[in-house]
C-alpha positions as CSV (number, residue, x, y, z in Angstrom):
1,M,33.2,11.4,-2.9
2,S,29.3,12.1,-2.6
3,P,26.9,9.5,-4.4
4,T,24.8,11.5,-7.7
5,E,21.7,11.6,-7.7
6,E,22.2,8.8,-11.1
7,Q,23.7,6.6,-8.8
8,I,20.8,6.8,-6.0
9,L,18.3,6.3,-8.1
10,S,19.7,3.7,-10.1
11,A,20.3,1.9,-6.9
12,L,16.3,2.1,-5.7
13,R,15.7,0.4,-9.2
14,V,16.7,-3.0,-7.9
15,V,13.5,-2.6,-6.1
16,Q,10.2,-3.7,-7.5
17,D,6.5,-3.2,-6.0
18,P,5.5,-6.9,-6.0
19,D,2.2,-6.6,-7.0
20,L,2.5,-3.9,-9.5
21,H,5.9,-5.6,-11.1
22,R,7.7,-2.8,-11.6
23,D,10.5,-1.1,-9.7
24,I,9.9,2.0,-7.4
25,V,11.8,4.3,-9.5
26,T,9.8,3.3,-12.6
27,L,6.3,4.1,-10.6
28,G,7.4,7.6,-9.5
29,F,7.5,6.3,-5.7
30,I,10.7,8.2,-5.6
31,K,9.5,11.8,-4.1
32,E,12.1,14.8,-3.0
33,L,15.4,13.5,-2.9
34,K,18.0,15.2,-1.6
35,I,21.4,14.7,-1.6
36,C,24.0,16.4,1.4
37,G,27.7,14.5,1.4
38,G,27.0,11.3,2.4
39,Q,23.6,11.9,3.6
40,V,20.4,10.6,1.6
41,A,17.0,11.4,2.2
42,F,13.8,11.0,0.2
43,K,10.1,10.4,0.1
44,I,8.8,6.5,-1.2
45,E,5.3,7.7,-1.6
46,L,3.2,4.4,-1.9
47,T,-0.5,4.0,-3.9
48,T,-2.3,3.2,-0.7
49,P,-1.5,4.1,2.9
50,A,-3.1,0.1,3.6
51,C,0.0,-1.4,1.5
52,P,1.1,-4.6,3.3
53,V,4.6,-4.5,1.9
54,K,5.2,-1.0,3.2
55,D,7.9,-2.0,5.7
56,L,9.5,-4.9,3.1
57,L,10.1,-1.9,0.1
58,H,11.6,0.6,3.3
59,Q,14.5,-2.1,4.2
60,Q,14.9,-2.8,0.5
61,A,15.0,0.5,-0.4
62,Q,17.0,1.3,2.7
63,D,19.8,-1.5,2.0
64,A,20.2,-1.0,-2.2
65,V,21.3,2.7,-0.7
66,F,23.3,2.2,1.6
67,A,25.1,-0.1,-1.5
68,V,25.9,2.8,-3.3
69,P,29.4,4.2,-2.1
70,G,29.8,7.3,-0.2
71,V,26.6,6.8,1.5
72,E,26.7,6.9,5.5
73,Q,23.5,7.7,6.6
74,V,19.9,7.3,4.9
75,N,16.2,8.9,5.9
76,I,13.3,7.5,4.3
77,E,9.5,8.6,4.7
78,M,6.8,6.2,3.7
79,T,4.1,8.5,2.4
80,A,0.9,7.3,0.3
81,Q,-1.4,8.9,-2.1
82,V,-3.5,6.8,-4.2
83,R,-4.4,6.9,-7.3
84,E,-7.4,8.3,-8.9
85,R,-9.7,6.1,-11.2
86,P,-9.4,7.1,-14.9
87,P,-12.2,9.8,-15.4
88,T,-15.2,8.9,-16.8
89,G,-18.0,11.2,-18.8
90,Q,-20.2,11.5,-15.6
91,E,-18.9,12.4,-12.2
92,L,-21.1,12.1,-9.8
93,I,-18.8,11.8,-7.1
94,P,-15.8,14.0,-8.1
95,G,-14.1,14.2,-5.3
96,V,-14.2,10.2,-4.8
97,K,-10.8,8.7,-5.9
98,Q,-11.8,5.1,-5.9
99,C,-15.4,3.5,-5.7
100,I,-15.6,0.1,-4.1
101,A,-18.9,-2.2,-4.6
102,I,-19.6,-5.0,-2.1
103,A,-21.9,-7.3,-3.5
104,S,-23.2,-10.7,-2.7
105,G,-25.6,-13.8,-4.4
106,K,-27.7,-14.0,-1.8
107,G,-28.5,-12.8,1.8
108,G,-27.4,-13.5,5.7
109,V,-23.5,-14.3,4.4
110,G,-22.6,-10.9,6.3
111,K,-21.7,-8.5,3.4
112,S,-22.5,-5.3,5.4
113,T,-20.8,-6.5,8.6
114,L,-17.9,-7.3,6.5
115,T,-18.6,-4.1,4.9
116,C,-17.8,-2.0,7.7
117,N,-15.1,-3.4,9.3
118,L,-13.2,-3.0,5.7
119,A,-13.8,0.9,5.6
120,V,-12.7,1.1,9.4
121,A,-10.3,-0.6,8.5
122,L,-8.8,1.3,6.2
123,A,-9.4,4.4,7.9
124,Q,-7.1,3.4,10.3
125,K,-4.1,2.8,8.0
126,G,-4.5,6.4,7.4
127,A,-7.1,6.4,4.6
128,K,-9.7,8.7,4.0
129,V,-13.5,6.5,3.8
130,G,-16.8,6.5,3.1
131,L,-19.3,4.4,3.4
132,M,-22.8,3.6,1.1
133,D,-25.5,2.3,2.2
134,A,-27.2,1.6,-1.0
135,D,-29.2,-1.4,0.7
136,V,-32.6,0.5,0.3
137,Y,-34.3,-2.4,1.3
138,G,-32.9,-3.1,4.6
139,P,-30.2,-0.5,5.3
140,S,-28.3,-2.0,8.1
141,I,-25.0,0.5,8.0
142,P,-26.2,3.2,10.5
143,L,-27.1,0.7,13.1
144,M,-23.9,-1.7,13.2
145,M,-21.8,2.1,13.1
146,G,-23.8,2.7,16.1
147,C,-25.4,6.3,14.5
148,A,-29.0,5.1,13.9
149,S,-30.5,8.0,15.8
150,E,-28.9,10.3,14.4
151,R,-30.0,12.6,11.4
152,P,-27.8,14.4,8.6
153,L,-27.7,18.0,8.0
154,T,-27.8,19.5,4.8
155,R,-25.3,22.7,4.1
156,D,-25.5,24.2,0.5
157,N,-27.7,21.7,-1.3
158,K,-25.6,19.3,0.0
159,I,-26.5,16.7,2.6
160,E,-23.8,16.7,5.6
161,P,-22.5,12.3,6.1
162,I,-22.3,10.9,9.6
163,V,-18.7,9.9,11.0
164,R,-18.4,7.3,13.0
165,F,-15.1,5.7,13.5
166,G,-13.3,8.3,10.9
167,V,-15.7,6.7,8.1
168,K,-17.9,9.0,6.4
169,I,-21.6,7.5,6.5
170,M,-24.2,7.8,4.6
171,S,-27.5,5.7,4.7
172,L,-31.5,5.6,3.4
173,G,-31.6,4.8,6.9
174,L,-30.4,7.8,8.2
175,L,-33.3,9.5,6.1
176,L,-36.1,8.1,7.1
177,E,-38.0,8.3,10.7
178,E,-38.0,5.2,12.5
179,G,-40.2,2.2,11.6
180,Q,-41.1,4.2,8.1
181,A,-41.4,1.8,5.1
182,V,-41.5,2.5,1.7
183,L,-43.0,0.7,-1.3
184,W,-40.3,0.4,-3.8
185,R,-40.4,0.5,-7.6
186,G,-37.9,0.5,-10.7
187,P,-37.6,3.9,-10.9
188,M,-37.1,4.8,-7.7
189,V,-34.4,2.8,-6.6
190,A,-32.1,4.0,-9.5
191,G,-33.0,7.7,-7.8
192,T,-32.4,6.9,-4.5
193,V,-29.0,5.4,-5.6
194,K,-28.5,8.9,-7.7
195,Q,-29.1,10.7,-4.6
196,L,-26.6,8.9,-2.1
197,L,-24.0,9.8,-5.0
198,A,-24.9,13.1,-5.7
199,D,-26.4,14.8,-3.6
200,V,-24.6,14.4,-0.6
201,D,-21.3,15.8,0.4
202,W,-18.8,13.2,0.2
203,G,-15.7,15.4,0.1
204,D,-12.1,14.5,-0.8
205,L,-12.3,10.6,-0.3
206,D,-8.9,8.0,-1.1
207,Y,-12.0,5.0,-1.1
208,L,-15.6,4.9,-1.0
209,L,-16.8,1.6,-0.1
210,V,-21.0,1.1,-1.4
211,D,-22.6,-1.8,0.8
212,L,-25.3,-3.0,-2.0
213,P,-28.9,-5.2,-0.9
214,P,-27.7,-8.8,-2.2
215,G,-28.7,-10.4,-5.5
216,T,-28.6,-9.0,-9.0
217,G,-31.7,-6.3,-8.6
218,D,-32.5,-2.6,-9.1
219,A,-29.7,-1.6,-7.0
220,P,-27.1,-2.9,-7.7
221,M,-27.7,-2.5,-11.9
222,S,-28.3,1.1,-10.8
223,L,-24.7,2.0,-9.4
224,A,-23.0,0.1,-11.7
225,Q,-24.5,2.1,-14.4
226,L,-24.4,5.4,-12.3
227,A,-21.0,5.5,-10.5
228,P,-17.6,5.4,-11.3
229,L,-16.9,2.1,-10.4
230,T,-13.2,0.5,-9.5
231,G,-14.8,-2.4,-9.8
232,V,-16.8,-5.4,-7.4
233,V,-15.9,-7.4,-4.6
234,I,-17.8,-10.5,-4.3
235,V,-18.5,-12.4,-0.8
236,S,-19.5,-15.1,-0.1
237,T,-19.3,-18.2,2.4
238,P,-18.5,-21.8,2.1
239,Q,-21.8,-23.3,1.6
240,M,-22.8,-24.7,-2.3
241,V,-25.8,-22.1,-2.9
242,A,-24.2,-19.2,-1.3
243,A,-21.0,-19.5,-4.0
244,Q,-23.6,-20.2,-7.2
245,I,-25.8,-17.2,-5.9
246,A,-22.2,-15.4,-5.5
247,A,-20.8,-16.3,-9.1
248,K,-24.3,-15.4,-11.0
249,S,-23.8,-11.8,-9.3
250,A,-20.4,-11.6,-10.4
251,A,-21.5,-12.6,-13.9
252,L,-24.2,-9.5,-14.2
253,F,-21.0,-7.0,-12.8
254,K,-18.9,-8.1,-15.7
255,R,-22.0,-7.7,-18.1
256,L,-22.0,-3.9,-17.0
257,N,-18.3,-4.1,-17.6
258,A,-17.7,-3.1,-13.8
259,P,-14.8,-5.9,-13.1
260,V,-14.5,-8.6,-10.1
261,I,-11.2,-7.3,-8.6
262,G,-11.3,-9.5,-5.4
263,V,-13.5,-12.5,-3.7
264,I,-13.7,-12.2,-0.2
265,E,-14.9,-15.6,1.8
266,N,-16.8,-14.8,5.2
267,M,-17.3,-17.5,8.1
268,G,-14.9,-19.2,7.1
269,D,-12.5,-21.0,10.0
270,Y,-14.1,-21.3,13.7
271,I,-11.4,-20.8,16.2
272,C,-12.2,-22.3,19.5
273,P,-11.8,-19.5,22.3
274,H,-10.9,-22.3,24.8
275,C,-8.6,-24.4,23.3
276,G,-7.9,-22.6,20.2
277,E,-8.3,-25.7,17.6
278,V,-9.9,-24.9,14.5
279,S,-12.6,-26.2,12.5
280,R,-14.6,-25.8,9.2
281,L,-18.9,-26.2,10.0
282,F,-19.6,-25.2,6.2
283,S,-18.6,-27.5,3.6
284,G,-19.1,-26.8,0.5
285,V,-17.2,-24.2,-2.1
286,T,-14.3,-22.3,-0.2
287,G,-13.9,-18.6,-1.2
288,E,-10.5,-19.3,-2.6
289,E,-12.2,-22.2,-5.2
290,L,-15.0,-19.5,-6.2
291,A,-12.1,-17.1,-7.2
292,Q,-10.2,-19.4,-9.2
293,Q,-13.7,-20.5,-10.7
294,L,-14.3,-16.1,-11.9
295,G,-11.1,-15.8,-12.6
296,S,-10.5,-13.1,-10.2
297,P,-7.9,-12.1,-6.9
298,Y,-8.9,-14.2,-3.5
299,L,-8.5,-11.4,-0.7
300,G,-8.6,-13.9,2.1
301,S,-10.9,-15.4,4.3
302,I,-12.5,-13.8,8.0
303,P,-12.7,-16.5,10.8
304,L,-16.3,-17.7,11.8
305,D,-16.6,-15.6,15.5
306,P,-20.3,-14.7,17.2
307,K,-18.9,-12.0,18.7
308,V,-18.2,-10.1,14.8
309,G,-22.4,-9.9,14.3
310,E,-22.7,-9.4,17.8
311,S,-20.9,-6.0,18.0
312,S,-22.5,-4.6,15.0
313,L,-25.4,-4.9,17.0
314,E,-24.6,-3.2,19.7
315,G,-23.2,-0.3,16.8
316,A,-19.1,-0.8,16.9
317,P,-17.2,-2.9,14.6
318,S,-16.2,-6.1,15.6
319,L,-12.4,-4.3,14.7
320,I,-13.2,-1.9,17.0
321,A,-15.0,-3.7,19.8
322,Y,-12.8,-7.1,20.0
323,P,-9.1,-5.4,18.3
324,S,-6.9,-8.3,19.4
325,L,-9.2,-11.0,18.4
326,P,-8.4,-13.2,15.3
327,Q,-11.3,-12.0,13.0
328,A,-9.9,-8.5,13.9
329,E,-6.3,-9.7,11.9
330,A,-7.9,-11.3,9.2
331,F,-9.7,-7.9,8.9
332,R,-6.8,-5.9,7.8
333,K,-5.1,-7.9,5.7
334,V,-8.0,-8.4,3.7
335,A,-8.2,-4.5,3.4
336,G,-5.0,-4.3,2.9
337,R,-5.2,-6.4,-0.3
338,L,-8.0,-4.7,-1.6
339,A,-6.0,-1.6,-1.3
340,Q,-3.3,-3.6,-3.0
341,Q,-5.8,-5.0,-5.8
342,I,-7.3,-1.4,-6.5
343,S,-4.1,-0.1,-7.1
344,I,-2.9,-2.7,-9.5
345,S,-6.5,-2.4,-11.8
346,T,-6.0,1.4,-11.6
347,L,-2.6,1.3,-12.8
348,A,-4.4,-1.3,-15.2
349,R,-7.0,0.4,-16.9
350,A,-4.9,3.6,-16.9
351,E,-2.2,1.7,-19.3
352,V,-5.1,0.3,-21.2
353,D,-6.3,4.1,-21.8
354,R,-3.0,5.4,-22.7
355,S,-2.9,2.5,-25.1
356,A,-6.1,3.2,-26.9
357,Q,-5.0,7.0,-27.1
358,F,-2.1,6.4,-28.6
359,S,-2.6,3.5,-31.3
360,P,-3.2,4.0,-34.3
361,A,-7.1,5.1,-35.5
């Protein structure tokens, strides 16, 4: 006897997403279920192409369906559809599903380098990714992404982003002449941030990563108030001063109702390229300890490797230049965890909005 759709779905309810803590049927992941005799085929549509447990879910779903009497063959196609953040009143970037700010309390922690590599890692997983350089004081993304000499075109009154390594890029550095300096005042910063959001043809994106200038000045505040942020990622190094200032930056965003969805430690362990010995060169507050202090998820640590900075100065993220080194694998893992937290945050916010909608006045 052929299995029924009800039997298949019932079997699949034992498979739970370990991050969303619900079964894949309730989450709506099962698509296009087809049964022909003993052959069963369906799609599992995840919330991000960068899902780090994709293979695990595939295996668990396959095992669950094979346990149903009458099933002889199981064909599962793994797909992904990034969920959109809940809509806000003003949509400056209507085609962008998720907007994530990458922030730090102080300069010199490698935030821009890390942002470039995260953008590339997400793009390599199949996501549609944009990278906005909101550091109006010292835009460095064009140099790091190898497009500093290019100038964007304008079409239908919209600025076309430059594309590198599968990532759409826009920066004030692409709009200024080489060596041109700008005297910034508060209102000008807000206007420029708004222009980089609204006047750029970002198209349809799964993720827009926004590289912020360090500190708690006009640019971070303008972005938090203007952009429909999913959340903020705090970057720190294992040093006491860096952690203290990063905590102040996190406090600012919480006051602006922009949730901190993760902490990343940069310049963590140093792995000797000759003997493989692991050393900890800094002895301050670790990224994991900072995350615990902030009550935020810890997304992981990027090893200290001179090649990361060297490749950026040569116009290629280290994930492109040195894809097999430990730092490259660390970038991929952190990108996957970031994608996880974006999905968790989006689902949680949607449920809060839904509860508010149906709760009695």
